[in-house]
PDBQT receptor file of N, H, CA, C and O in Angstrom, charges set to zero:
ATOM      1  N   MET A   1      19.549 -23.626  13.526  1.00  0.00    +0.000 N 
ATOM      2  CA  MET A   1      19.103 -22.387  14.406  1.00  0.00    +0.000 C 
ATOM      3  C   MET A   1      17.087 -22.598  14.215  1.00  0.00    +0.000 C 
ATOM      4  O   MET A   1      16.467 -22.979  13.222  1.00  0.00    +0.000 OA
ATOM      5  N   ASN A   2      16.686 -22.279  15.241  1.00  0.00    +0.000 N 
ATOM      6  H   ASN A   2      17.190 -21.969  16.048  1.00  0.00    +0.000 HD
ATOM      7  CA  ASN A   2      15.236 -22.502  15.248  1.00  0.00    +0.000 C 
ATOM      8  C   ASN A   2      14.509 -21.061  15.413  1.00  0.00    +0.000 C 
ATOM      9  O   ASN A   2      14.265 -20.639  16.543  1.00  0.00    +0.000 OA
ATOM     10  N   PHE A   3      14.205 -20.397  14.372  1.00  0.00    +0.000 N 
ATOM     11  H   PHE A   3      14.403 -20.740  13.454  1.00  0.00    +0.000 HD
ATOM     12  CA  PHE A   3      13.644 -18.906  14.513  1.00  0.00    +0.000 C 
ATOM     13  C   PHE A   3      12.144 -19.220  14.875  1.00  0.00    +0.000 C 
ATOM     14  O   PHE A   3      11.542 -20.214  14.467  1.00  0.00    +0.000 OA
ATOM     15  N   ARG A   4      11.719 -18.433  15.535  1.00  0.00    +0.000 N 
ATOM     16  H   ARG A   4      12.208 -17.626  15.866  1.00  0.00    +0.000 HD
ATOM     17  CA  ARG A   4      10.226 -18.407  15.951  1.00  0.00    +0.000 C 
ATOM     18  C   ARG A   4       9.447 -17.838  14.913  1.00  0.00    +0.000 C 
ATOM     19  O   ARG A   4       8.583 -18.471  14.306  1.00  0.00    +0.000 OA
ATOM     20  N   TRP A   5       9.789 -16.453  14.662  1.00  0.00    +0.000 N 
ATOM     21  H   TRP A   5      10.492 -15.939  15.155  1.00  0.00    +0.000 HD
ATOM     22  CA  TRP A   5       8.953 -15.877  13.457  1.00  0.00    +0.000 C 
ATOM     23  C   TRP A   5       9.797 -15.986  12.220  1.00  0.00    +0.000 C 
ATOM     24  O   TRP A   5      11.017 -16.152  12.237  1.00  0.00    +0.000 OA
ATOM     25  N   LYS A   6       8.991 -15.872  11.056  1.00  0.00    +0.000 N 
ATOM     26  H   LYS A   6       8.000 -15.737  11.042  1.00  0.00    +0.000 HD
ATOM     27  CA  LYS A   6       9.598 -15.580  10.114  1.00  0.00    +0.000 C 
ATOM     28  C   LYS A   6       9.821 -14.049   9.713  1.00  0.00    +0.000 C 
ATOM     29  O   LYS A   6      10.548 -13.847   8.741  1.00  0.00    +0.000 OA
ATOM     30  N   TYR A   7       9.349 -13.123  10.271  1.00  0.00    +0.000 N 
ATOM     31  H   TYR A   7       8.758 -13.286  11.061  1.00  0.00    +0.000 HD
ATOM     32  CA  TYR A   7       9.464 -11.560  10.190  1.00  0.00    +0.000 C 
ATOM     33  C   TYR A   7       9.397 -11.293  11.469  1.00  0.00    +0.000 C 
ATOM     34  O   TYR A   7       8.871 -12.014  12.317  1.00  0.00    +0.000 OA
ATOM     35  N   ASN A   8      10.055  -9.998  11.691  1.00  0.00    +0.000 N 
ATOM     36  H   ASN A   8      10.482  -9.412  11.003  1.00  0.00    +0.000 HD
ATOM     37  CA  ASN A   8       9.920  -9.225  12.751  1.00  0.00    +0.000 C 
ATOM     38  C   ASN A   8       8.626  -8.677  13.186  1.00  0.00    +0.000 C 
ATOM     39  O   ASN A   8       8.096  -7.838  12.458  1.00  0.00    +0.000 OA
ATOM     40  N   PRO A   9       8.028  -9.049  14.309  1.00  0.00    +0.000 N 
ATOM     41  CA  PRO A   9       6.923  -8.421  14.682  1.00  0.00    +0.000 C 
ATOM     42  C   PRO A   9       6.582  -6.879  14.323  1.00  0.00    +0.000 C 
ATOM     43  O   PRO A   9       5.636  -6.474  13.647  1.00  0.00    +0.000 OA
ATOM     44  N   THR A  10       7.356  -6.307  14.803  1.00  0.00    +0.000 N 
ATOM     45  H   THR A  10       8.124  -6.636  15.352  1.00  0.00    +0.000 HD
ATOM     46  CA  THR A  10       7.330  -4.818  14.357  1.00  0.00    +0.000 C 
ATOM     47  C   THR A  10       7.380  -4.403  13.051  1.00  0.00    +0.000 C 
ATOM     48  O   THR A  10       6.823  -3.361  12.706  1.00  0.00    +0.000 OA
ATOM     49  N   TYR A  11       8.118  -5.252  12.119  1.00  0.00    +0.000 N 
ATOM     50  H   TYR A  11       8.571  -6.098  12.400  1.00  0.00    +0.000 HD
ATOM     51  CA  TYR A  11       7.933  -5.227  10.805  1.00  0.00    +0.000 C 
ATOM     52  C   TYR A  11       6.397  -5.398  10.364  1.00  0.00    +0.000 C 
ATOM     53  O   TYR A  11       5.815  -4.491   9.768  1.00  0.00    +0.000 OA
ATOM     54  N   LEU A  12       5.853  -6.461  10.651  1.00  0.00    +0.000 N 
ATOM     55  H   LEU A  12       6.325  -7.197  11.135  1.00  0.00    +0.000 HD
ATOM     56  CA  LEU A  12       4.590  -6.804  10.379  1.00  0.00    +0.000 C 
ATOM     57  C   LEU A  12       3.510  -6.089  10.925  1.00  0.00    +0.000 C 
ATOM     58  O   LEU A  12       2.446  -6.222  10.321  1.00  0.00    +0.000 OA
ATOM     59  N   ARG A  13       3.518  -5.190  12.153  1.00  0.00    +0.000 N 
ATOM     60  H   ARG A  13       4.382  -5.082  12.643  1.00  0.00    +0.000 HD
ATOM     61  CA  ARG A  13       2.857  -4.169  12.602  1.00  0.00    +0.000 C 
ATOM     62  C   ARG A  13       2.915  -3.039  11.675  1.00  0.00    +0.000 C 
ATOM     63  O   ARG A  13       1.858  -2.553  11.274  1.00  0.00    +0.000 OA
ATOM     64  N   ILE A  14       4.093  -2.551  11.277  1.00  0.00    +0.000 N 
ATOM     65  H   ILE A  14       4.952  -2.946  11.603  1.00  0.00    +0.000 HD
ATOM     66  CA  ILE A  14       4.020  -1.607  10.295  1.00  0.00    +0.000 C 
ATOM     67  C   ILE A  14       3.376  -1.761   8.982  1.00  0.00    +0.000 C 
ATOM     68  O   ILE A  14       2.752  -0.902   8.359  1.00  0.00    +0.000 OA
ATOM     69  N   LYS A  15       3.632  -3.061   8.628  1.00  0.00    +0.000 N 
ATOM     70  H   LYS A  15       4.139  -3.759   9.134  1.00  0.00    +0.000 HD
ATOM     71  CA  LYS A  15       3.034  -3.252   7.325  1.00  0.00    +0.000 C 
ATOM     72  C   LYS A  15       1.910  -3.349   7.362  1.00  0.00    +0.000 C 
ATOM     73  O   LYS A  15       1.364  -2.735   6.445  1.00  0.00    +0.000 OA
ATOM     74  N   TYR A  16       1.048  -4.015   8.229  1.00  0.00    +0.000 N 
ATOM     75  H   TYR A  16       1.491  -4.514   8.974  1.00  0.00    +0.000 HD
ATOM     76  CA  TYR A  16      -0.418  -4.152   8.362  1.00  0.00    +0.000 C 
ATOM     77  C   TYR A  16      -1.028  -2.704   8.539  1.00  0.00    +0.000 C 
ATOM     78  O   TYR A  16      -2.048  -2.353   7.946  1.00  0.00    +0.000 OA
ATOM     79  N   GLY A  17      -0.406  -1.990   9.300  1.00  0.00    +0.000 N 
ATOM     80  H   GLY A  17       0.423  -2.274   9.782  1.00  0.00    +0.000 HD
ATOM     81  CA  GLY A  17      -0.768  -0.461   9.483  1.00  0.00    +0.000 C 
ATOM     82  C   GLY A  17      -0.627   0.256   8.238  1.00  0.00    +0.000 C 
ATOM     83  O   GLY A  17      -1.540   1.049   8.011  1.00  0.00    +0.000 OA
ATOM     84  N   PHE A  18       0.219   0.182   7.443  1.00  0.00    +0.000 N 
ATOM     85  H   PHE A  18       0.961  -0.463   7.627  1.00  0.00    +0.000 HD
ATOM     86  CA  PHE A  18       0.457   0.838   6.115  1.00  0.00    +0.000 C 
ATOM     87  C   PHE A  18      -0.564   0.456   4.904  1.00  0.00    +0.000 C 
ATOM     88  O   PHE A  18      -0.930   1.144   3.951  1.00  0.00    +0.000 OA
ATOM     89  N   LYS A  19      -0.877  -0.804   5.250  1.00  0.00    +0.000 N 
ATOM     90  H   LYS A  19      -0.580  -1.362   6.024  1.00  0.00    +0.000 HD
ATOM     91  CA  LYS A  19      -2.304  -1.586   4.503  1.00  0.00    +0.000 C 
ATOM     92  C   LYS A  19      -3.392  -0.724   4.922  1.00  0.00    +0.000 C 
ATOM     93  O   LYS A  19      -4.051  -0.182   4.035  1.00  0.00    +0.000 OA
ATOM     94  N   GLN A  20      -3.694  -0.506   6.182  1.00  0.00    +0.000 N 
ATOM     95  H   GLN A  20      -3.159  -0.946   6.904  1.00  0.00    +0.000 HD
ATOM     96  CA  GLN A  20      -4.784  -0.009   6.600  1.00  0.00    +0.000 C 
ATOM     97  C   GLN A  20      -5.034   1.626   6.078  1.00  0.00    +0.000 C 
ATOM     98  O   GLN A  20      -6.139   2.134   5.888  1.00  0.00    +0.000 OA
ATOM     99  N   VAL A  21      -3.820   2.239   5.917  1.00  0.00    +0.000 N 
ATOM    100  H   VAL A  21      -2.922   1.826   6.070  1.00  0.00    +0.000 HD
ATOM    101  CA  VAL A  21      -3.813   3.538   5.622  1.00  0.00    +0.000 C 
ATOM    102  C   VAL A  21      -4.013   3.578   3.965  1.00  0.00    +0.000 C 
ATOM    103  O   VAL A  21      -4.637   4.493   3.427  1.00  0.00    +0.000 OA
ATOM    104  N   LEU A  22      -3.548   2.731   3.389  1.00  0.00    +0.000 N 
ATOM    105  H   LEU A  22      -3.041   1.987   3.825  1.00  0.00    +0.000 HD
ATOM    106  CA  LEU A  22      -3.412   2.739   1.920  1.00  0.00    +0.000 C 
ATOM    107  C   LEU A  22      -4.947   2.833   1.240  1.00  0.00    +0.000 C 
ATOM    108  O   LEU A  22      -5.209   3.438   0.200  1.00  0.00    +0.000 OA
ATOM    109  N   ILE A  23      -5.789   2.175   1.980  1.00  0.00    +0.000 N 
ATOM    110  H   ILE A  23      -5.576   1.684   2.824  1.00  0.00    +0.000 HD
ATOM    111  CA  ILE A  23      -7.364   2.334   1.415  1.00  0.00    +0.000 C 
ATOM    112  C   ILE A  23      -7.679   3.692   1.121  1.00  0.00    +0.000 C 
ATOM    113  O   ILE A  23      -7.967   4.176   0.026  1.00  0.00    +0.000 OA
ATOM    114  N   PRO A  24      -7.579   4.325   2.387  1.00  0.00    +0.000 N 
ATOM    115  CA  PRO A  24      -8.099   6.002   2.433  1.00  0.00    +0.000 C 
ATOM    116  C   PRO A  24      -7.637   6.665   1.221  1.00  0.00    +0.000 C 
ATOM    117  O   PRO A  24      -8.348   7.285   0.429  1.00  0.00    +0.000 OA
ATOM    118  N   LEU A  25      -6.019   6.423   1.132  1.00  0.00    +0.000 N 
ATOM    119  H   LEU A  25      -5.442   5.919   1.775  1.00  0.00    +0.000 HD
ATOM    120  CA  LEU A  25      -5.200   7.012   0.227  1.00  0.00    +0.000 C 
ATOM    121  C   LEU A  25      -5.389   6.899  -1.166  1.00  0.00    +0.000 C 
ATOM    122  O   LEU A  25      -5.220   7.852  -1.927  1.00  0.00    +0.000 OA
ATOM    123  N   ILE A  26      -5.763   5.679  -1.562  1.00  0.00    +0.000 N 
ATOM    124  H   ILE A  26      -5.900   4.905  -0.944  1.00  0.00    +0.000 HD
ATOM    125  CA  ILE A  26      -6.061   5.260  -2.888  1.00  0.00    +0.000 C 
ATOM    126  C   ILE A  26      -7.486   5.750  -3.188  1.00  0.00    +0.000 C 
ATOM    127  O   ILE A  26      -7.669   6.203  -4.318  1.00  0.00    +0.000 OA
ATOM    128  N   THR A  27      -8.501   5.723  -2.347  1.00  0.00    +0.000 N 
ATOM    129  H   THR A  27      -8.352   5.355  -1.430  1.00  0.00    +0.000 HD
ATOM    130  CA  THR A  27      -9.825   6.400  -2.516  1.00  0.00    +0.000 C 
ATOM    131  C   THR A  27      -9.671   7.834  -2.619  1.00  0.00    +0.000 C 
ATOM    132  O   THR A  27     -10.692   8.373  -3.046  1.00  0.00    +0.000 OA
ATOM    133  N   PHE A  28      -8.876   8.490  -2.406  1.00  0.00    +0.000 N 
ATOM    134  H   PHE A  28      -8.047   8.052  -2.058  1.00  0.00    +0.000 HD
ATOM    135  CA  PHE A  28      -8.861   9.993  -2.267  1.00  0.00    +0.000 C 
ATOM    136  C   PHE A  28      -7.991  10.276  -3.589  1.00  0.00    +0.000 C 
ATOM    137  O   PHE A  28      -8.068  11.287  -4.287  1.00  0.00    +0.000 OA
ATOM    138  N   GLN A  29      -7.173   9.201  -3.779  1.00  0.00    +0.000 N 
ATOM    139  H   GLN A  29      -7.111   8.380  -3.212  1.00  0.00    +0.000 HD
ATOM    140  CA  GLN A  29      -6.014   9.827  -5.140  1.00  0.00    +0.000 C 
ATOM    141  C   GLN A  29      -7.089   9.309  -6.343  1.00  0.00    +0.000 C 
ATOM    142  O   GLN A  29      -6.939   9.944  -7.387  1.00  0.00    +0.000 OA
ATOM    143  N   PHE A  30      -8.157   8.261  -6.389  1.00  0.00    +0.000 N 
ATOM    144  H   PHE A  30      -8.278   7.745  -5.541  1.00  0.00    +0.000 HD
ATOM    145  CA  PHE A  30      -8.955   7.921  -7.044  1.00  0.00    +0.000 C 
ATOM    146  C   PHE A  30      -9.938   8.963  -7.577  1.00  0.00    +0.000 C 
ATOM    147  O   PHE A  30     -10.235   9.137  -8.759  1.00  0.00    +0.000 OA
ATOM    148  N   ILE A  31     -10.425   9.675  -6.437  1.00  0.00    +0.000 N 
ATOM    149  H   ILE A  31     -10.183   9.534  -5.477  1.00  0.00    +0.000 HD
ATOM    150  CA  ILE A  31     -11.532  10.605  -6.967  1.00  0.00    +0.000 C 
ATOM    151  C   ILE A  31     -10.852  11.865  -7.531  1.00  0.00    +0.000 C 
ATOM    152  O   ILE A  31     -11.452  12.591  -8.322  1.00  0.00    +0.000 OA
ATOM    153  N   ARG A  32      -9.506  12.141  -7.092  1.00  0.00    +0.000 N 
ATOM    154  H   ARG A  32      -9.018  11.551  -6.449  1.00  0.00    +0.000 HD
ATOM    155  CA  ARG A  32      -8.565  13.434  -7.247  1.00  0.00    +0.000 C 
ATOM    156  C   ARG A  32      -8.362  13.112  -8.680  1.00  0.00    +0.000 C 
ATOM    157  O   ARG A  32      -8.450  14.078  -9.438  1.00  0.00    +0.000 OA
ATOM    158  N   THR A  33      -8.059  11.728  -9.313  1.00  0.00    +0.000 N 
ATOM    159  H   THR A  33      -7.987  10.944  -8.696  1.00  0.00    +0.000 HD
ATOM    160  CA  THR A  33      -7.574  11.525 -10.782  1.00  0.00    +0.000 C 
ATOM    161  C   THR A  33      -8.818  11.685 -11.661  1.00  0.00    +0.000 C 
ATOM    162  O   THR A  33      -8.723  12.250 -12.751  1.00  0.00    +0.000 OA
ATOM    163  N   ILE A  34      -9.978  11.202 -11.217  1.00  0.00    +0.000 N 
ATOM    164  H   ILE A  34     -10.056  10.742 -10.332  1.00  0.00    +0.000 HD
ATOM    165  CA  ILE A  34     -11.182  11.511 -11.826  1.00  0.00    +0.000 C 
ATOM    166  C   ILE A  34     -11.650  13.039 -12.331  1.00  0.00    +0.000 C 
ATOM    167  O   ILE A  34     -12.052  13.463 -13.415  1.00  0.00    +0.000 OA
ATOM    168  N   ILE A  35     -11.419  13.626 -11.101  1.00  0.00    +0.000 N 
ATOM    169  H   ILE A  35     -11.092  13.281 -10.221  1.00  0.00    +0.000 HD
ATOM    170  CA  ILE A  35     -11.715  15.089 -11.283  1.00  0.00    +0.000 C 
ATOM    171  C   ILE A  35     -10.885  15.966 -12.177  1.00  0.00    +0.000 C 
ATOM    172  O   ILE A  35     -11.293  16.749 -13.035  1.00  0.00    +0.000 OA
ATOM    173  N   LEU A  36      -9.490  15.665 -11.781  1.00  0.00    +0.000 N 
ATOM    174  H   LEU A  36      -9.158  15.029 -11.084  1.00  0.00    +0.000 HD
ATOM    175  CA  LEU A  36      -8.623  16.375 -12.471  1.00  0.00    +0.000 C 
ATOM    176  C   LEU A  36      -7.365  15.487 -12.827  1.00  0.00    +0.000 C 
ATOM    177  O   LEU A  36      -6.437  15.458 -12.018  1.00  0.00    +0.000 OA
ATOM    178  N   PRO A  37      -7.301  14.858 -13.844  1.00  0.00    +0.000 N 
ATOM    179  CA  PRO A  37      -6.466  13.871 -14.394  1.00  0.00    +0.000 C 
ATOM    180  C   PRO A  37      -5.308  14.470 -14.829  1.00  0.00    +0.000 C 
ATOM    181  O   PRO A  37      -5.413  15.147 -15.851  1.00  0.00    +0.000 OA
ATOM    182  N   THR A  38      -3.995  14.372 -14.192  1.00  0.00    +0.000 N 
ATOM    183  H   THR A  38      -3.910  13.822 -13.361  1.00  0.00    +0.000 HD
ATOM    184  CA  THR A  38      -2.970  14.527 -14.538  1.00  0.00    +0.000 C 
ATOM    185  C   THR A  38      -2.025  13.336 -14.720  1.00  0.00    +0.000 C 
ATOM    186  O   THR A  38      -2.495  12.245 -14.400  1.00  0.00    +0.000 OA
ATOM    187  N   SER A  39      -0.851  13.366 -15.153  1.00  0.00    +0.000 N 
ATOM    188  H   SER A  39      -0.469  14.253 -15.413  1.00  0.00    +0.000 HD
ATOM    189  CA  SER A  39      -0.008  12.328 -15.078  1.00  0.00    +0.000 C 
ATOM    190  C   SER A  39       0.409  12.064 -13.795  1.00  0.00    +0.000 C 
ATOM    191  O   SER A  39       0.318  10.906 -13.387  1.00  0.00    +0.000 OA
ATOM    192  N   PHE A  40       0.832  12.891 -13.115  1.00  0.00    +0.000 N 
ATOM    193  H   PHE A  40       0.906  13.831 -13.447  1.00  0.00    +0.000 HD
ATOM    194  CA  PHE A  40       1.289  13.123 -11.875  1.00  0.00    +0.000 C 
ATOM    195  C   PHE A  40       0.446  11.942 -11.048  1.00  0.00    +0.000 C 
ATOM    196  O   PHE A  40       0.831  10.864 -10.596  1.00  0.00    +0.000 OA
ATOM    197  N   ASP A  41      -0.817  12.566 -11.036  1.00  0.00    +0.000 N 
ATOM    198  H   ASP A  41      -1.130  13.442 -11.403  1.00  0.00    +0.000 HD
ATOM    199  CA  ASP A  41      -1.993  11.585 -10.208  1.00  0.00    +0.000 C 
ATOM    200  C   ASP A  41      -2.019  10.222 -10.736  1.00  0.00    +0.000 C 
ATOM    201  O   ASP A  41      -1.966   9.276  -9.951  1.00  0.00    +0.000 OA
ATOM    202  N   VAL A  42      -2.087  10.058 -11.868  1.00  0.00    +0.000 N 
ATOM    203  H   VAL A  42      -2.129  10.826 -12.506  1.00  0.00    +0.000 HD
ATOM    204  CA  VAL A  42      -2.093   8.732 -12.567  1.00  0.00    +0.000 C 
ATOM    205  C   VAL A  42      -0.832   7.688 -11.916  1.00  0.00    +0.000 C 
ATOM    206  O   VAL A  42      -1.008   6.576 -11.418  1.00  0.00    +0.000 OA
ATOM    207  N   VAL A  43       0.414   8.385 -12.084  1.00  0.00    +0.000 N 
ATOM    208  H   VAL A  43       0.557   9.289 -12.489  1.00  0.00    +0.000 HD
ATOM    209  CA  VAL A  43       1.633   7.492 -11.528  1.00  0.00    +0.000 C 
ATOM    210  C   VAL A  43       1.569   7.438 -10.011  1.00  0.00    +0.000 C 
ATOM    211  O   VAL A  43       2.147   6.505  -9.454  1.00  0.00    +0.000 OA
ATOM    212  N   ILE A  44       0.922   8.350  -9.285  1.00  0.00    +0.000 N 
ATOM    213  H   ILE A  44       0.453   9.108  -9.738  1.00  0.00    +0.000 HD
ATOM    214  CA  ILE A  44       0.750   8.186  -7.654  1.00  0.00    +0.000 C 
ATOM    215  C   ILE A  44      -0.075   7.277  -7.526  1.00  0.00    +0.000 C 
ATOM    216  O   ILE A  44       0.257   6.373  -6.759  1.00  0.00    +0.000 OA
ATOM    217  N   LEU A  45      -1.347   7.179  -8.168  1.00  0.00    +0.000 N 
ATOM    218  H   LEU A  45      -1.617   7.914  -8.791  1.00  0.00    +0.000 HD
ATOM    219  CA  LEU A  45      -2.585   5.917  -7.847  1.00  0.00    +0.000 C 
ATOM    220  C   LEU A  45      -1.939   4.667  -8.165  1.00  0.00    +0.000 C 
ATOM    221  O   LEU A  45      -2.118   3.701  -7.423  1.00  0.00    +0.000 OA
ATOM    222  N   GLY A  46      -1.070   4.565  -9.378  1.00  0.00    +0.000 N 
ATOM    223  H   GLY A  46      -0.924   5.350  -9.980  1.00  0.00    +0.000 HD
ATOM    224  CA  GLY A  46      -0.487   3.315  -9.798  1.00  0.00    +0.000 C 
ATOM    225  C   GLY A  46       0.332   2.806  -8.723  1.00  0.00    +0.000 C 
ATOM    226  O   GLY A  46       0.229   1.626  -8.389  1.00  0.00    +0.000 OA
ATOM    227  N   ILE A  47       1.221   3.677  -8.092  1.00  0.00    +0.000 N 
ATOM    228  H   ILE A  47       1.305   4.636  -8.364  1.00  0.00    +0.000 HD
ATOM    229  CA  ILE A  47       2.312   3.285  -7.059  1.00  0.00    +0.000 C 
ATOM    230  C   ILE A  47       1.618   2.841  -5.724  1.00  0.00    +0.000 C 
ATOM    231  O   ILE A  47       2.015   1.982  -4.937  1.00  0.00    +0.000 OA
ATOM    232  N   LEU A  48       0.403   3.681  -5.639  1.00  0.00    +0.000 N 
ATOM    233  H   LEU A  48       0.080   4.379  -6.278  1.00  0.00    +0.000 HD
ATOM    234  CA  LEU A  48      -0.353   3.185  -4.169  1.00  0.00    +0.000 C 
ATOM    235  C   LEU A  48      -1.143   2.030  -4.421  1.00  0.00    +0.000 C 
ATOM    236  O   LEU A  48      -1.482   1.325  -3.471  1.00  0.00    +0.000 OA
ATOM    237  N   ALA A  49      -1.520   1.712  -5.735  1.00  0.00    +0.000 N 
ATOM    238  H   ALA A  49      -1.245   2.285  -6.507  1.00  0.00    +0.000 HD
ATOM    239  CA  ALA A  49      -2.523   0.281  -5.843  1.00  0.00    +0.000 C 
ATOM    240  C   ALA A  49      -1.086  -0.524  -5.829  1.00  0.00    +0.000 C 
ATOM    241  O   ALA A  49      -0.887  -1.073  -4.745  1.00  0.00    +0.000 OA
ATOM    242  N   LEU A  50      -0.238  -0.676  -6.621  1.00  0.00    +0.000 N 
ATOM    243  H   LEU A  50      -0.400  -0.230  -7.502  1.00  0.00    +0.000 HD
ATOM    244  CA  LEU A  50       0.732  -1.465  -6.513  1.00  0.00    +0.000 C 
ATOM    245  C   LEU A  50       1.341  -1.863  -5.109  1.00  0.00    +0.000 C 
ATOM    246  O   LEU A  50       1.675  -3.031  -4.909  1.00  0.00    +0.000 OA
ATOM    247  N   ALA A  51       1.456  -1.092  -4.336  1.00  0.00    +0.000 N 
ATOM    248  H   ALA A  51       1.185  -0.143  -4.498  1.00  0.00    +0.000 HD
ATOM    249  CA  ALA A  51       1.912  -1.123  -3.055  1.00  0.00    +0.000 C 
ATOM    250  C   ALA A  51       0.989  -2.046  -2.070  1.00  0.00    +0.000 C 
ATOM    251  O   ALA A  51       1.341  -2.785  -1.151  1.00  0.00    +0.000 OA
ATOM    252  N   TYR A  52      -0.486  -1.712  -2.645  1.00  0.00    +0.000 N 
ATOM    253  H   TYR A  52      -0.772  -1.111  -3.392  1.00  0.00    +0.000 HD
ATOM    254  CA  TYR A  52      -1.472  -2.485  -1.702  1.00  0.00    +0.000 C 
ATOM    255  C   TYR A  52      -1.499  -4.062  -2.277  1.00  0.00    +0.000 C 
ATOM    256  O   TYR A  52      -1.471  -5.087  -1.596  1.00  0.00    +0.000 OA
ATOM    257  N   VAL A  53      -1.552  -3.960  -3.517  1.00  0.00    +0.000 N 
ATOM    258  H   VAL A  53      -1.575  -3.127  -4.070  1.00  0.00    +0.000 HD
ATOM    259  CA  VAL A  53      -1.292  -5.571  -3.984  1.00  0.00    +0.000 C 
ATOM    260  C   VAL A  53      -0.141  -6.006  -3.543  1.00  0.00    +0.000 C 
ATOM    261  O   VAL A  53      -0.195  -7.161  -3.122  1.00  0.00    +0.000 OA
ATOM    262  N   ALA A  54       0.942  -5.469  -3.484  1.00  0.00    +0.000 N 
ATOM    263  H   ALA A  54       0.986  -4.530  -3.827  1.00  0.00    +0.000 HD
ATOM    264  CA  ALA A  54       2.255  -6.410  -2.979  1.00  0.00    +0.000 C 
ATOM    265  C   ALA A  54       1.862  -6.803  -1.331  1.00  0.00    +0.000 C 
ATOM    266  O   ALA A  54       2.008  -7.900  -0.792  1.00  0.00    +0.000 OA
ATOM    267  N   ILE A  55       1.451  -5.847  -0.873  1.00  0.00    +0.000 N 
ATOM    268  H   ILE A  55       1.332  -4.955  -1.311  1.00  0.00    +0.000 HD
ATOM    269  CA  ILE A  55       0.987  -6.106   0.668  1.00  0.00    +0.000 C 
ATOM    270  C   ILE A  55       0.153  -7.132   0.998  1.00  0.00    +0.000 C 
ATOM    271  O   ILE A  55       0.226  -7.934   1.929  1.00  0.00    +0.000 OA
ATOM    272  N   ALA A  56      -0.859  -6.980  -0.105  1.00  0.00    +0.000 N 
ATOM    273  H   ALA A  56      -0.918  -6.328  -0.861  1.00  0.00    +0.000 HD
ATOM    274  CA  ALA A  56      -2.044  -8.054   0.059  1.00  0.00    +0.000 C 
ATOM    275  C   ALA A  56      -1.666  -9.436  -0.528  1.00  0.00    +0.000 C 
ATOM    276  O   ALA A  56      -2.249 -10.426  -0.087  1.00  0.00    +0.000 OA
ATOM    277  N   LEU A  57      -0.770  -9.562  -1.451  1.00  0.00    +0.000 N 
ATOM    278  H   LEU A  57      -0.296  -8.758  -1.810  1.00  0.00    +0.000 HD
ATOM    279  CA  LEU A  57      -0.419 -10.916  -2.002  1.00  0.00    +0.000 C 
ATOM    280  C   LEU A  57       0.922 -11.241  -1.286  1.00  0.00    +0.000 C 
ATOM    281  O   LEU A  57       1.517 -12.223  -1.731  1.00  0.00    +0.000 OA
ATOM    282  N   GLU A  58       1.474 -10.598  -0.285  1.00  0.00    +0.000 N 
ATOM    283  H   GLU A  58       0.991  -9.801   0.077  1.00  0.00    +0.000 HD
ATOM    284  CA  GLU A  58       2.421 -11.199   0.629  1.00  0.00    +0.000 C 
ATOM    285  C   GLU A  58       3.928 -11.034  -0.190  1.00  0.00    +0.000 C 
ATOM    286  O   GLU A  58       4.916 -11.632   0.235  1.00  0.00    +0.000 OA
ATOM    287  N   TRP A  59       3.984 -10.269  -1.251  1.00  0.00    +0.000 N 
ATOM    288  H   TRP A  59       3.181  -9.783  -1.596  1.00  0.00    +0.000 HD
ATOM    289  CA  TRP A  59       5.189  -9.856  -2.258  1.00  0.00    +0.000 C 
ATOM    290  C   TRP A  59       6.442  -9.340  -1.349  1.00  0.00    +0.000 C 
ATOM    291  O   TRP A  59       7.577  -9.551  -1.776  1.00  0.00    +0.000 OA
ATOM    292  N   CYS A  60       6.268  -8.702  -0.167  1.00  0.00    +0.000 N 
ATOM    293  H   CYS A  60       5.346  -8.531   0.180  1.00  0.00    +0.000 HD
ATOM    294  CA  CYS A  60       7.004  -8.097   0.372  1.00  0.00    +0.000 C 
ATOM    295  C   CYS A  60       7.064  -8.373   1.918  1.00  0.00    +0.000 C 
ATOM    296  O   CYS A  60       7.856  -7.750   2.626  1.00  0.00    +0.000 OA
TER     297      CYS A  60
């Protein structure tokens, strides 16, 4: 079988759109964590940062 793409183009569009949305979310969450640090804020910031790293390094 000869596949033209490794990933579905719709998946790639969603993935890179999510990557563009993550930067403002990470920035907002970082500022919120600096002002009022709760454990929930730190966990959310960690999850967002891990999601960005996973997309940037092509882990998913």
